[in-house]
N, C-alpha and C positions, 0 to 999 in steps of 0.2 A: 502493498500500500502506500502510493508517494505519498508526502508530508506537503500542505497545502502551507499556504502563507498565513493563512488566518489560523492554523494551527500554530504556528510559529511564534506568532506576533500573541496568541494567547499565553501560550508558553513564559515568552515573556514578559508581558503582564503580570502572569502570575509569580513568576521567580522574585519582580521589582517588587509586589508588593507583600509578601511574605520575607524580603529581605528587609524591608521596610517596619516590619514587626521585631528587632532585633532590640533589647532593652538597652543593650550597648551601644553609645555611639561608636564606640573603635569600630565594633564589628558589625555594624549596622551600615557605613560608612564602606568598608573594606567589601562585603557583600554585595553591597549596591554596581562598587566600582567594576568588581570581577564579574557580575552578569551584564553590565554593561560592555566589557573590553569583550567578553566572549561573544558577543554576539555579532560585537562589529568587526575580528578578526573572523570571524565565519558568513559574514553578509554574501560573498561572491561565491560560497560552495551553493551548485549547481547540481550534482550527480544527486539523484532520487535514495541509493543506498547508504553516502556519508550523510547526506540532510535526516534520515531515517535513524542514524546512529547518534548524530548530536543532539538531535531529540529526544530518543532514550535515554543519552545521559543529561540531558537536562532535566529529564523529569525525577531522576536519580537526584539529580543536585537539588531539586525542589522538596522533595521528601526528607535528605537531610536538612535542609533548612526548617525545614517544619518541626522536624525532632531536636534542633538545636536552639530553636528561639522558646519551643518548651521547655525546654532543660535552662535556660538562662534568664525565663521568668520565675522557675522554683527559686535563683539563688538572686536576690536583688542588690545590686550595685549603687555606689554613689553616683551621684551625676557627675560630671567632665567640667571643667570652667568653661568648655567649648557650645555645651550643652543650656549653658545660663541658670 
């Protein structure tokens, strides 16, 4: 099954939304930057098999981010100066 543009954009939105839920400023900005960089780096990929592999990898990363956010919420941290 070939991945459509809407599937890619949907995954991107989900990754960005979940990454934004990190309680820690440093983890949050790191995750957001990694998601953006990964999608920019693979923007020109057109091979359907490679796109499908990247989508599967992205879905795995989404699951990992969700787990990490849940763990991060269990152990509250102090806000940094940057957070205000």
